TORKEBA-90661 format. One record per atom (N, C-alpha, C): residue in three letters; y, z, x. Coordinates in steps of 0.02 Angstrom, whole numbers, padded with zeros to 5 digits, always signed. Atoms other than C-alpha are relative to their C-alpha. Last residue first. Layout:
<atoms>
AlaYZX ...
</atoms>
This chain:
<atoms>
Unk+00068-00026-00013 Unk-15623-00272+06234 Unk-00004+00074-00021 Unk+00051+00051+00013 Unk-15475-00372+06171 Unk-00070+00026+00008 Unk+00035-00008+00063 Unk-15358-00225+06148 Unk-00055-00051-00013 Unk+00003-00069+00026 Unk-15237-00277+06285 Unk-00035+00001-00068 Unk+00069-00022+00011 Unk-15285-00447+06358 Unk-00006+00070-00030 Unk+00035+00043+00048 Unk-15117-00530+06333 Unk-00071+00024-00012 Unk+00052+00043-00030 Unk-15032-00384+06423 Unk-00039-00039-00054 Unk+00021+00048+00052 Unk-14881-00317+06329 Unk-00051-00049+00027 Unk-00035-00010+00063 Unk-14821-00237+06494 Unk-00021-00053-00051 Unk+00047-00026+00050 Unk-14955-00247+06630 Unk+00034+00015-00066 Unk+00065+00036+00002 Unk-14861-00362+06749 Unk-00047+00024-00056 Unk+00019+00010+00070 Unk-14690-00290+06706 Unk-00068-00034-00007 Unk-00003-00064+00036 Unk-14642-00213+06873 Unk-00024-00006-00072 Unk+00053-00044-00023 Unk-14702-00367+06966 Unk-00003+00066-00038 Unk+00064+00026+00022 Unk-14595-00481+06859 Unk-00057+00046+00022 Unk+00006-00013+00071 Unk-14440-00376+06884 Unk-00069-00021-00026 Unk+00011-00072+00007 Unk-14462-00376+07073 Unk-00009+00019-00074 Unk+00068-00016-00026 Unk-14488-00565+07075 Unk-00014+00075-00008 Unk+00047+00007+00055 Unk-14334-00586+06963 Unk-00072+00016+00023 Unk+00001-00063+00036 Unk-14229-00519+07106 Unk-00050-00002-00057 Unk+00028-00050-00046 Unk-14270-00669+07214 Unk-00007+00068-00035 Unk+00073+00010-00004 Unk-14248-00791+07069 Unk-00030+00054+00045 Unk+00035-00041+00048 Unk-14072-00723+07037 Unk-00076-00003+00005 Unk+00045+00038+00043 Unk-14012-00804+07199 Unk-00036+00048-00048 Unk-00035+00057+00027 Unk-13861-00729+07285 Unk-00041-00038-00051 Unk+00038+00062-00002 Unk-13932-00556+07312 Unk+00040-00057-00030 Unk-00040+00057-00025 Unk-13798-00425+07331 Unk-00040-00063+00012 Unk+00035+00032-00056 Unk-13922-00281+07313 Unk+00037-00058+00031 Unk+00014-00048-00054 Unk-13805-00171+07210 Unk-00030-00036+00060 Unk-00064-00029-00018 Unk-13726-00304+07098 Unk-00009+00050+00058 Unk-00030+00045-00049 Unk-13891-00398+07098 Unk+00068+00026+00024 Unk+00041-00006-00061 Unk-13974-00252+07009 Unk+00031-00041+00056 Unk-00019-00064-00028 Unk-13831-00249+06883 Unk-00040+00014+00064 Unk-00065+00009-00033 Unk-13857-00437+06856 Unk+00026+00067+00029 Unk+00004+00042-00060 Unk-14042-00419+06821 Unk+00066+00000+00038 Unk-00014+00070+00011 Unk-14018-00276+06699 Unk-00002-00038+00066 Unk-00069+00019-00018 Unk-14101-00111+06734 Unk+00008-00074-00010 Unk-00027+00050+00046 Unk-14266-00082+06641 Unk+00074-00013+00013 Unk-00044-00039+00044 Unk-14312+00076+06738 Unk+00038-00044-00050 Unk+00043-00044+00040 Unk-14460-00014+06815 Unk+00040+00040-00050 Unk+00036+00044+00047 Unk-14339-00149+06873 Unk-00045+00041-00047 Unk-00049+00021+00050 Unk-14226-00017+06950 Unk-00032-00044-00052 Unk-00012-00058+00042 Unk-14376+00060+07039 Unk+00049-00019-00056 Unk+00060-00012+00041 Unk-14431-00108+07108 Unk+00012+00057-00050 Unk+00005+00055+00050 Unk-14255-00150+07164 Unk-00061+00008-00044 Unk-00054-00005+00051 Unk-14230+00020+07246 Unk-00008-00053-00054 Unk+00013-00059+00043 Unk-14398+00015+07332 Unk+00051+00009-00053 Unk+00046+00022+00052 Unk-14369-00163+07396 Unk-00018+00057-00047 Unk-00033+00050+00042 Unk-14215-00101+07487 Unk-00046-00023-00057 Unk-00053-00032+00036 Unk-14296+00057+07555 Unk+00034-00048-00048 Unk+00028-00037+00056 Unk-14458-00031+07597 Unk+00053+00036-00040 Unk-00016+00037+00061 Unk-14359-00153+07706 Unk-00026+00036-00062 Unk-00071-00010+00017 Unk-14363-00026+07847 Unk+00018-00033-00065 Unk-00045+00024-00052 Unk-14554-00029+07847 Unk+00072+00014-00023 Unk-00072-00005+00013 Unk-14700+00040+07748 Unk+00040-00025+00060 Unk-00015+00033+00062 Unk-14887+00006+07729 Unk+00076-00004-00012 Unk+00002+00073-00008 Unk-14920+00042+07912 Unk+00018-00038-00063 Unk-00060+00024-00035 Unk-14862+00222+07888 Unk+00002-00076+00004 Unk+00019+00033-00063 Unk-14996+00259+07759 Unk+00062-00032+00032 Unk+00007+00072+00007 Unk-14938+00386+07632 Unk-00019-00030+00066 Unk+00069+00018+00015 Unk-14966+00573+07630 Unk-00013-00073-00011 Unk+00011-00003+00074 Unk-14783+00619+07614 Unk-00070-00018-00019 Unk-00007-00070+00021 Unk-14773+00663+07800 Unk-00012+00008-00074 Unk+00061-00035-00022 Unk-14840+00489+07838 Unk+00002+00072-00024 Unk+00054+00024+00045 Unk-14703+00410+07733 Unk-00064+00034+00018 Unk-00001-00042+00060 Unk-14582+00522+07827 Unk-00047-00025-00053 Unk+00013-00071-00016 Unk-14627+00446+07996 Unk-00004+00042-00064 Unk+00072-00009-00013 Unk-14641+00267+07930 Unk-00017+00074+00012 Unk+00036+00011+00064 Unk-14466+00270+07855 Unk-00074+00015+00010 Unk-00015-00059+00042 Unk-14395+00346+08015 Unk-00036-00006-00066 Unk+00038-00057-00027 Unk-14482+00214+08121 Unk+00011+00062-00042 Unk+00071+00008+00017 Unk-14417+00074+08011 Unk-00042+00059+00025 Unk+00005-00012+00071 Unk-14239+00139+08026 Unk-00073-00005-00022 Unk+00007-00070+00010 Unk-14261+00147+08214 Unk-00005+00019-00073 Unk+00071-00017-00009 Unk-14293-00040+08217 Unk-00011+00075-00011 Unk+00034+00018+00062 Unk-14118-00070+08146 Unk-00075+00019+00003 Unk+00018+00071+00005 Unk-14051+00023+08296 Unk-00032-00012-00067 Unk+00071+00015+00005 Unk-13966+00192+08278 Unk-00010-00076-00001 Unk+00024+00015+00068 Unk-13785+00203+08335 Unk-00076-00013+00002 Unk+00034+00065+00006 Unk-13748+00283+08502 Unk-00028-00009-00070 Unk-00049+00047+00025 Unk-13622+00427+08497 Unk-00030-00070-00011 Unk-00030+00045-00047 Unk-13750+00563+08514 Unk+00053-00044-00032 Unk-00013+00063+00033 Unk-13793+00712+08406 Unk+00038-00045+00049 Unk-00065+00027-00018 Unk-13871+00854+08508 Unk+00009-00069-00033 Unk-00044+00009+00058 Unk-14014+00932+08413 Unk+00068-00028+00016 Unk-00046-00057+00003 Unk-14108+01003+08562 Unk+00051-00006-00055 Unk+00037-00062+00000 Unk-14189+00836+08596 Unk+00051+00058+00005 Unk+00041-00013-00060 Unk-14069+00695+08556 Unk-00038+00066-00007 Unk+00001-00073-00010 Unk-14004+00634+08389 Unk-00049+00015+00055 Unk+00056-00032-00032 Unk-13958+00451+08382 Unk+00010+00075+00004 Unk+00003+00000-00071 Unk-13827+00396+08259 Unk-00064+00031+00027 Unk+00069-00017-00017 Unk-13810+00352+08076 Unk-00011-00012+00074 Unk+00026-00059+00035 Unk-13627+00363+08032 Unk-00069+00020+00024 Unk+00064+00010+00036 Unk-13542+00244+08152 Unk-00027+00065-00028 Unk+00051+00040-00035 Unk-13361+00281+08198 Unk-00064-00005-00042 Unk-00016+00072-00007 Unk-13254+00422+08132 Unk-00057-00035+00035 Unk-00062+00012+00038 Unk-13263+00604+08077 Unk+00020-00074+00002 Unk-00020+00070-00009 Unk-13441+00649+08132 Unk+00061-00012-00047 Unk-00072+00002-00016 Unk-13455+00839+08144 Unk+00024-00072+00014 Unk-00007+00039-00063 Unk-13646+00821+08145 Unk+00072-00002+00025 Unk+00042-00030-00052 Unk-13671+00958+08014 Unk+00010-00032+00067 Unk-00027-00067-00015 Unk-13523+00900+07910 Unk-00040+00031+00058 Unk-00065+00011-00035 Unk-13573+00714+07917 Unk+00030+00069+00020 Unk+00011+00027-00069 Unk-13754+00757+07877 Unk+00065-00007+00037 Unk+00031-00055-00037 Unk-13707+00867+07727 Unk-00011-00023+00073 Unk-00053-00047-00019 Unk-13588+00731+07665 Unk-00027+00059+00040 Unk-00042+00030-00051 Unk-13728+00603+07672 Unk+00055+00048+00023 Unk+00038+00002-00062 Unk-13851+00713+07579 Unk+00041-00029+00058 Unk+00005-00069-00025 Unk-13721+00751+07447 Unk-00038+00003+00066 Unk-00067-00016-00024 Unk-13686+00565+07428 Unk+00002+00072+00028 Unk-00011+00031-00065 Unk-13871+00519+07420 Unk+00070+00019+00028 Unk-00063+00038-00003 Unk-13902+00643+07279 Unk+00013-00027+00070 Unk+00007+00029-00066 Unk-14083+00694+07258 Unk+00061-00045+00012 Unk+00046-00040-00042 Unk-14062+00815+07112 Unk-00006-00027+00072 Unk+00003-00073+00018 Unk-13921+00762+06996 Unk-00039+00040+00053 Unk+00063-00019+00034 Unk-13873+00591+07069 Unk-00002+00075-00010 Unk+00025-00068-00010 Unk-13706+00515+07115 Unk-00065+00012-00039 Unk-00011-00048+00055 Unk-13686+00327+07113 Unk-00028+00069+00018 Unk+00051-00051-00005 Unk-13668+00217+07268 Unk+00014+00053-00052 Unk-00014-00062+00033 Unk-13571+00056+07238 Unk-00059+00049+00006 Unk+00060-00027+00032 Unk-13594-00079+07371 Unk+00019+00066-00035 Unk+00000-00070+00015 Unk-13451-00189+07432 Unk-00063+00021-00038 Unk+00021-00014+00067 Unk-13444-00357+07518 Unk+00002+00076-00010 Unk+00006-00068+00021 Unk-13376-00439+07676 Unk-00021+00008-00072 Unk-00046-00006+00057 Unk-13313-00610+07721 Unk+00000+00071-00026 Unk-00035-00063+00004 Unk-13398-00590+07889 Unk+00052+00005-00054 Unk-00069+00012-00015 Unk-13447-00769+07922 Unk+00044+00062-00008 Unk-00009+00005-00071 Unk-13631-00720+07933 Unk+00073-00012+00020 Unk-00073+00005-00006 Unk-13632-00662+07753 Unk+00017-00002+00074 Unk-00021+00058+00040 Unk-13814-00682+07697 Unk+00076-00010+00004 Unk+00044+00057-00014 Unk-13883-00569+07836 Unk+00023-00063-00038 Unk+00071-00009+00016 Unk-13737-00449+07822 Unk-00037-00065+00014 Unk+00038+00061-00012 Unk-13560-00423+07883 Unk-00071+00013-00015 Unk-00041+00047-00037 Unk-13423-00298+07846 Unk-00033-00067+00012 Unk+00046+00032-00048 Unk-13511-00203+07710 Unk+00038-00056+00035 Unk-00019+00068-00021 Unk-13387-00088+07623 Unk-00051-00025+00052 Unk+00013+00014-00069 Unk-13467+00061+07537 Unk+00018-00073+00016 Unk+00002+00072-00009 Unk-13397+00122+07372 Unk-00005-00013+00074 Unk-00029+00031-00059 Unk-13442+00302+07335 Unk-00002-00076-00005 Unk+00043+00007-00060 Unk-13475+00403+07180 Unk+00037-00027+00059 Unk+00069+00010+00020 Unk-13412+00421+07000 Unk-00047-00004+00059 Unk+00024-00055+00041 Unk-13246+00502+07046 Unk-00074-00006-00016 Unk-00019+00009+00069 Unk-13221+00380+07189 Unk-00027+00058-00041 Unk+00019-00051+00049 Unk-13223+00402+07377 Unk+00028-00018-00069 Unk-00056-00012+00044 Unk-13210+00247+07488 Unk-00023+00047-00058 Unk+00014-00039+00060 Unk-13328+00240+07635 Unk+00064+00011-00040 Unk+00026+00046+00050 Unk-13313+00101+07765 Unk-00011+00033-00067 Unk-00057+00036+00033 Unk-13198+00207+07872 Unk-00024-00047-00053 Unk-00034-00047+00046 Unk-13346+00321+07911 Unk+00056-00034-00038 Unk-00044-00047-00036 Unk-13443+00173+07980 Unk+00034+00046-00050 Unk-00048-00034+00042 Unk-13594+00080+07909 Unk+00040+00050+00042 Unk-00067+00025-00017 Unk-13681-00033+08038 Unk+00056+00037-00038 Unk-00021-00029-00064 Unk-13845+00063+08035 Unk+00071-00022+00020 Unk+00000-00073+00002 Unk-13867+00028+07850 Unk+00026+00031+00063 Unk-00059-00023+00037 Unk-13817-00154+07856 Unk+00006+00076+00004 Unk-00059+00014-00042 Unk-13943-00196+07992 Unk+00064+00024-00033 Unk-00001-00046-00057 Unk-14082-00109+07895 Unk+00064-00009+00042 Unk+00041+00026-00053 Unk-14040-00200+07734 Unk+00006+00046+00059 Unk-00025+00030-00062 Unk-13963-00088+07606 Unk-00055-00032+00041 Unk+00041+00058-00012 Unk-14025-00061+07429 Unk+00023-00037+00063 Unk-00042+00058-00008 Unk-13879+00058+07408 Unk-00039-00065+00011 Unk-00048+00005+00055 Unk-13977+00202+07333 Unk+00045-00060+00006 Unk+00032+00017+00063 Unk-14127+00174+07450 Unk+00053-00012-00053 Unk+00029+00068-00007 Unk-14028+00171+07611 Unk-00032-00023-00063 Unk-00056+00047+00002 Unk-13925+00321+07555 Unk-00026-00072+00007 Unk-00028+00000+00066 Unk-14078+00425+07511 Unk+00057-00051-00006 Unk+00049+00021+00050 Unk-14175+00380+07667 Unk+00032-00006-00069 Unk+00016+00071-00011 Unk-14027+00388+07786 Unk-00049-00025-00053 Unk-00057+00040+00023 Unk-13963+00552+07716 Unk-00016-00074+00007 Unk-00003-00008+00072 Unk-14134+00635+07734 Unk+00057-00043-00029 Unk+00055+00038+00030 Unk-14155+00564+07908 Unk+00003+00003-00075 Unk-00011+00071-00008 Unk-13985+00626+07966 Unk-00053-00041-00037 Unk-00055+00019+00043 Unk-14007+00799+07893 Unk+00015-00074+00004 Unk+00022-00001+00070 Unk-14179+00811+07973 Unk+00055-00020-00049 Unk+00046+00058+00011 Unk-14119+00754+08143 Unk-00022-00003-00073 Unk-00038+00064-00005 Unk-13971+00875+08140 Unk-00044-00061-00015 Unk+00001+00025-00068 Unk-14078+01022+08077 Unk+00037-00067+00001 Unk-00044-00041-00041 Unk-14032+01111+07916 Unk-00003-00018+00073 Unk-00068+00027+00003 Unk-14104+00972+07805 Unk+00049+00041+00044 Unk-00043-00058-00012 Unk-14282+01015+07853 Unk+00073-00023+00007 Unk-00050+00003-00053 Unk-14373+00866+07779 Unk+00040+00065+00003 Unk+00017-00043-00058 Unk-14529+00905+07677 Unk+00051+00002+00055 Unk+00015-00070+00016 Unk-14453+00843+07511 Unk-00017+00043+00062 Unk-00054-00045-00022 Unk-14375+00684+07583 Unk-00014+00073-00011 Unk-00014+00008-00071 Unk-14534+00577+07580 Unk+00055+00049+00024 Unk+00056-00031-00038 Unk-14598+00638+07411 Unk+00014-00002+00075 Unk-00003-00072+00012 Unk-14429+00600+07331 Unk-00054+00037+00041 Unk-00058-00025-00037 Unk-14429+00428+07412 Unk+00005+00076-00008 Unk+00019-00005-00071 Unk-14606+00397+07348 Unk+00057+00028+00041 Unk+00050-00055-00005 Unk-14558+00435+07168 Unk-00019+00010+00072 Unk-00034-00065+00007 Unk-14401+00326+07183 Unk-00048+00059+00009 Unk-00028-00012+00066 Unk-14498+00175+07249 Unk+00027+00072-00005 Unk-00008-00073+00005 Unk-14523+00150+07435 Unk+00036+00014-00066 Unk-00068-00024+00016 Unk-14585-00029+07415 Unk+00001+00077-00002 Unk-00006-00034+00064 Unk-14747-00071+07505 Unk+00073+00021-00011 Unk+00005-00073-00004 Unk-14739-00197+07645 Unk+00009+00030-00070 Unk-00057-00039+00022 Unk-14772-00382+07618 Unk-00014+00074+00006 Unk+00028-00067+00003 Unk-14903-00472+07722 Unk+00056+00049-00017 Unk-00019-00048-00051 Unk-14834-00643+07680 Unk-00033+00067-00010 Unk-00020-00063+00032 Unk-14932-00767+07570 Unk+00018+00051+00056 Unk-00070-00012-00012 Unk-14931-00934+07660 Unk+00025+00065-00030 Unk-00038-00031+00055 Unk-15115-00972+07679 Unk+00072+00014+00020 Unk-00011-00071-00013 Unk-15220-00998+07836 Unk+00043+00035-00053 Unk+00060-00034-00023 Unk-15299-01166+07793 Unk+00011+00076+00003 Unk+00052+00007+00049 Unk-15161-01240+07687 Unk-00061+00039+00019 Unk-00018-00041+00059 Unk-15022-01171+07795 Unk-00056-00004-00052 Unk+00007-00070-00020 Unk-15106-01242+07951 Unk+00015+00046-00060 Unk+00071-00016-00002 Unk-15126-01410+07867 Unk-00013+00072+00018 Unk+00023-00002+00070 Unk-14942-01417+07820 Unk-00074+00018-00002 Unk-00022-00064+00027 Unk-14898-01373+08001 Unk-00022+00009-00072 Unk+00039-00055-00033 Unk-15004-01515+08065 Unk+00019+00067-00030 Unk+00068+00000+00029 Unk-14928-01636+07939 Unk-00043+00055+00028 Unk-00005-00023+00069 Unk-14750-01589+07987 Unk-00069+00004-00032 Unk-00013-00072-00003 Unk-14790-01606+08172 Unk+00002+00028-00071 Unk+00059-00032-00031 Unk-14872-01777+08150 Unk+00009+00075+00001 Unk+00050-00011+00053 Unk-14737-01834+08027 Unk-00063+00035+00028 Unk+00053+00050+00006 Unk-14608-01813+08164 Unk-00049+00019-00055 Unk-00015+00045+00055 Unk-14450-01710+08139 Unk-00057-00050-00013 Unk+00019-00034+00062 Unk-14516-01567+08247 Unk+00013-00044-00061 Unk+00067+00021+00020 Unk-14508-01685+08396 Unk-00024+00033-00065 Unk+00049-00053+00005 Unk-14321-01657+08401 Unk-00068-00027-00022 Unk+00034+00006+00065 Unk-14217-01803+08463 Unk-00055+00054-00003 Unk+00063+00038+00000 Unk-14117-01741+08612 Unk-00030-00003-00070 Unk-00016+00066+00027 Unk-13936-01685+08625 Unk-00060-00047+00003 Unk+00003+00047-00057 Unk-13988-01538+08736 Unk+00016-00072-00021 Unk-00049-00020-00049 Unk-13930-01417+08603 Unk+00002-00045+00061 Unk-00065+00018+00027 Unk-14029-01514+08473 Unk+00056+00018+00049 Unk-00009+00073-00006 Unk-14185-01506+08580 Unk+00069-00022-00026 Unk-00004+00016-00071 Unk-14172-01317+08602 Unk+00012-00076+00010 Unk-00066-00018-00025 Unk-14132-01294+08416 Unk+00007-00018+00074 Unk-00050+00045+00028 Unk-14286-01389+08359 Unk+00070+00013+00029 Unk+00010+00063-00034 Unk-14400-01291+08476 Unk+00052-00053-00024 Unk-00024-00009-00069 Unk-14327-01128+08411 Unk-00007-00066+00039 Unk-00073-00002+00002 Unk-14347-01185+08230 Unk+00029+00007+00069 Unk-00024+00068+00010 Unk-14527-01235+08262 Unk+00077-00001+00000 Unk+00011+00035-00063 Unk-14566-01063+08332 Unk+00028-00071-00004 Unk-00053-00021-00044 Unk-14487-00987+08176 Unk-00006-00032+00068 Unk-00061+00032+00025 Unk-14601-01089+08066 Unk+00060+00019+00044 Unk-00001+00070-00024 Unk-14747-01036+08174 Unk+00061-00037-00024 Unk-00015-00002-00071 Unk-14708-00853+08143 Unk+00006-00070+00027 Unk-00070-00021-00005 Unk-14701-00881+07954 Unk+00022+00001+00075 Unk-00043+00058+00013 Unk-14864-00982+07961 Unk+00074+00020+00008 Unk-00012+00015+00070 Unk-14946-00827+08039 Unk+00044-00062-00007 Unk-00070-00003+00016 Unk-15011-00821+08218 Unk+00011-00024-00072 Unk-00017-00047+00055 Unk-15197-00788+08222 Unk+00073+00006-00017 Unk-00004-00068-00026 Unk-15243-00860+08392 Unk+00023+00050-00053 Unk+00068-00020-00018 Unk-15303-01022+08311 Unk-00002+00071+00027 Unk+00035-00017+00062 Unk-15132-01037+08230 Unk-00069+00025+00014 Unk-00027-00064+00025 Unk-15049-01028+08400 Unk-00035+00022-00062 Unk+00022-00053-00044 Unk-15163-01162+08472 Unk+00024+00068-00024 Unk+00072-00011+00011 Unk-15136-01276+08324 Unk-00026+00057+00040 Unk+00007-00032+00064 Unk-14947-01255+08335 Unk-00074+00015-00015 Unk-00025-00069-00008 Unk-14950-01296+08520 Unk-00009+00039-00065 Unk+00054-00037-00034 Unk-15058-01451+08487 Unk+00019+00073+00011 Unk+00055-00006+00047 Unk-14931-01513+08359 Unk-00058+00039+00031 Unk-00019-00052+00049 Unk-14785-01476+08477 Unk-00059+00011-00051 Unk-00002-00064-00034 Unk-14865-01575+08618 Unk+00013+00057-00049 Unk+00070-00021-00012 Unk-14913-01721+08505 Unk-00001+00070+00033 Unk+00027-00028+00063 Unk-14731-01729+08445 Unk-00073+00024+00008 Unk+00027+00051+00044 Unk-14678-01753+08627 Unk-00026+00031-00065 Unk+00071-00008+00018 Unk-14569-01621+08707 Unk-00021-00058-00045 Unk+00019+00011+00071 Unk-14404-01657+08793 Unk-00076+00005-00009 Unk-00064+00028+00019 Unk-14397-01526+08850 Unk+00016-00062+00043 Unk-00024-00031+00062 Unk-14566-01436+08848 Unk+00065-00031-00025 Unk-00071-00013+00005 Unk-14648-01559+08971 Unk+00019+00035-00066 Unk-00034+00050+00039 Unk-14834-01547+09004 Unk+00072+00023-00012 Unk-00031+00049-00046 Unk-14933-01452+09135 Unk+00029-00060-00039 Unk+00033+00065+00014 Unk-15044-01363+09007 Unk+00027-00057+00044 Unk+00071-00009-00010 Unk-14996-01192+09077 Unk-00038-00066-00009 Unk+00010-00006-00072 Unk-14815-01247+09091 Unk-00074+00007+00017 Unk-00007+00068-00029 Unk-14818-01307+08911 Unk-00012+00002+00075 Unk+00059+00038+00021 Unk-14884-01138+08851 Unk+00002-00070+00030 Unk+00056-00026-00039 Unk-14752-01046+08953 Unk-00063-00038-00017 Unk-00006+00022-00070 Unk-14614-01154+08882 Unk-00059+00020+00042 Unk+00014+00071-00001 Unk-14674-01125+08703 Unk+00003-00027+00071 Unk+00072+00008+00014 Unk-14679-00938+08729 Unk-00021-00073+00003 Unk+00035-00018-00061 Unk-14507-00944+08811 Unk-00075-00004-00009 Unk-00005+00055-00046 Unk-14440-01040+08660 Unk-00036+00015+00065 Unk+00045+00053+00022 Unk-14505-00909+08540 Unk+00001-00058+00049 Unk+00069-00023-00012 Unk-14423-00768+08638 Unk-00049-00054-00018 Unk+00010+00001-00072 Unk-14256-00862+08644 Unk-00072+00020+00017 Unk+00007+00072-00023 Unk-14268-00902+08459 Unk-00013-00002+00075 Unk+00065+00025+00025 Unk-14297-00718+08415 Unk-00013-00070+00025 Unk+00054-00033-00039 Unk-14154-00659+08526 Unk-00069-00025-00020 Unk+00000+00027-00069 Unk-14036-00788+08454 Unk-00056+00030+00041 Unk+00031+00066+00004 Unk-14086-00738+08276 Unk-00004-00031+00069 Unk+00072-00009+00009 Unk-14052-00554+08314 Unk-00037-00068-00004 Unk+00032-00021-00062 Unk-13881-00599+08386 Unk-00076+00009-00007 Unk-00006-00071-00010 Unk-13834-00696+08227 Unk-00036+00019+00065 Unk+00059-00040+00019 Unk-13823-00884+08245 Unk+00013+00073+00014 Unk+00025+00030+00061 Unk-13670-00997+08244 Unk-00062+00036-00025 Unk-00007-00044+00057 Unk-13599-00872+08369 Unk-00022-00032-00067 Unk+00059-00044+00005 Unk-13668-00975+08513 Unk+00003+00044-00062 Unk+00057+00040+00017 Unk-13541-01113+08481 Unk-00063+00044-00008 Unk-00003+00014+00072 Unk-13400-00988+08478 Unk-00060-00040-00022 Unk+00008-00063+00038 Unk-13449-00920+08648 Unk-00001-00012-00073 Unk+00070-00019-00003 Unk-13476-01092+08724 Unk-00013+00063-00043 Unk+00036+00042+00047 Unk-13304-01144+08663 Unk-00074+00018-00001 Unk-00017-00023+00065 Unk-13225-00998+08755 Unk-00038-00038-00054 Unk+00037-00061+00011 Unk-13319-01044+08914 Unk+00015+00029-00070 Unk+00072+00015+00008 Unk-13258-01224+08903 Unk-00039+00064-00016 Unk+00010+00030+00066 Unk-13077-01169+08871 Unk-00073-00016-00013 Unk-00008-00053+00050 Unk-13082-01052+09022 Unk-00012-00027-00070 Unk+00060-00045-00002 Unk-13154-01189+09134 Unk+00006+00053-00053 Unk+00022-00009+00069 Unk-13020-01315+09083 Unk-00059+00047-00005 Unk-00052-00036+00036 Unk-12925-01303+09249 Unk-00017+00010-00074 Unk+00004-00073-00009 Unk-13087-01345+09340 Unk+00052+00037-00043 Unk-00035-00026-00060 Unk-13094-01523+09273 Unk+00001+00076-00001 Unk-00069-00018+00013 Unk-13226-01562+09140 Unk+00033+00025+00064 Unk-00015-00073-00003 Unk-13381-01649+09201 Unk+00073+00014-00015 Unk-00027-00019-00065 Unk-13402-01828+09141 Unk+00015+00074+00001 Unk+00004+00056-00046 Unk-13505-01903+09000 Unk+00023+00017+00070 Unk-00061+00041+00004 Unk-13528-01732+08916 Unk-00006-00057+00051 Unk+00016+00070+00012 Unk-13707-01670+08902 Unk+00062-00044-00008 Unk+00021+00031-00064 Unk-13671-01502+08985 Unk-00012-00075-00009 Unk-00060+00026-00034 Unk-13573-01446+08832 Unk-00018-00036+00064 Unk-00037+00044+00045 Unk-13728-01428+08723 Unk+00058-00034+00038 Unk+00036+00063+00004 Unk-13840-01358+08859 Unk+00039-00050-00041 Unk-00015+00042-00058 Unk-13713-01223+08897 Unk-00031-00069-00005 Unk-00057+00043+00012 Unk-13725-01154+08721 Unk+00015-00047+00058 Unk+00011+00045+00057 Unk-13900-01082+08722 Unk+00057-00049-00007 Unk+00062+00038-00008 Unk-13895-01006+08896 Unk-00010-00050-00055 Unk-00011+00055-00047 Unk-13712-00957+08881 Unk-00062-00043+00011 Unk-00049+00048+00024 Unk-13741-00860+08722 Unk+00008-00060+00047 Unk+00031+00039+00052 Unk-13898-00776+08782 Unk+00045-00055-00026 Unk+00046+00046-00033 Unk-13812-00721+08942 Unk-00034-00045-00051 Unk-00041+00052-00032 Unk-13668-00647+08844 Unk-00046-00051+00033 Unk-00025+00045+00054 Unk-13793-00556+08731 Unk+00042-00055+00031 Unk+00057+00038+00025 Unk-13881-00484+08884 Unk+00022-00049-00052 Unk+00009+00058-00044 Unk-13716-00433+08963 Unk-00058-00044-00023 Unk+00026-00013-00067 Unk-13676-00319+08818 Unk-00012-00064+00039 Unk+00060+00041-00009 Unk-13561-00351+08668 Unk-00026+00008+00073 
</atoms>
């Protein structure tokens, strides 16, 4: 963990322990610091970074208006939300801003202004006026995945990596963070394919772990693409999907989750698609959409995607069947 993460932890956790009636004696300093670390780990690093950025935005707005951010009055938060909405911020972004404000007050042992009816009503009004439908990215369905990997030069390190990442990410319905976290030791070879161990994911913050089966394919096989990349890169241990530098040198640094999105966008463009329509999540949504179009069972889809709520997966099935047995067929 780098110094930035340590700083984030102490910044968010120190406020909680600072509210003790009396300062702890110096001989307990190690225990206090250890507790701060565990307290900060209640949120994933990406969540902490997002909350810190949102809180800084709120602080800057309050400073400009010469009003207190901590503690903040309900009127302050309501006006802040209104200002952000007027600048085009989505309800989803504002919901995260509220979560950051709520967390800051909770860490300081203060009543959160986000609990007030004024703030709740203001946010409800913003959602009513600006809508709540997210700007969803397009799924990279099987047909699009094939079109994206076709122009890739698999004999170059960067090309071999990108091809393996696209096919593997699609076939396992991986989240971006899961995909870049896969290590060589997480792969278990089976006659029918591979079993990938996921150490920690978005819905498994306690690190219980899960597994994903990857089945072999005839023409665009994710396992063959992965093996080709591992052989070409001479990777025998550690993270699988790494940076490739100019000249084709394979580094030791793992790709970031953001890099997955850039790779998807790059090859979507090469396939004649619009880059802005796709993101890292397009691999995961593409698998689920394709499986639904192929009439896969709900529970088999969940076995790969590891969704906990069937309702989420049902959305993909519903979209794939919108025109099946349409009530208006043959009426005109």
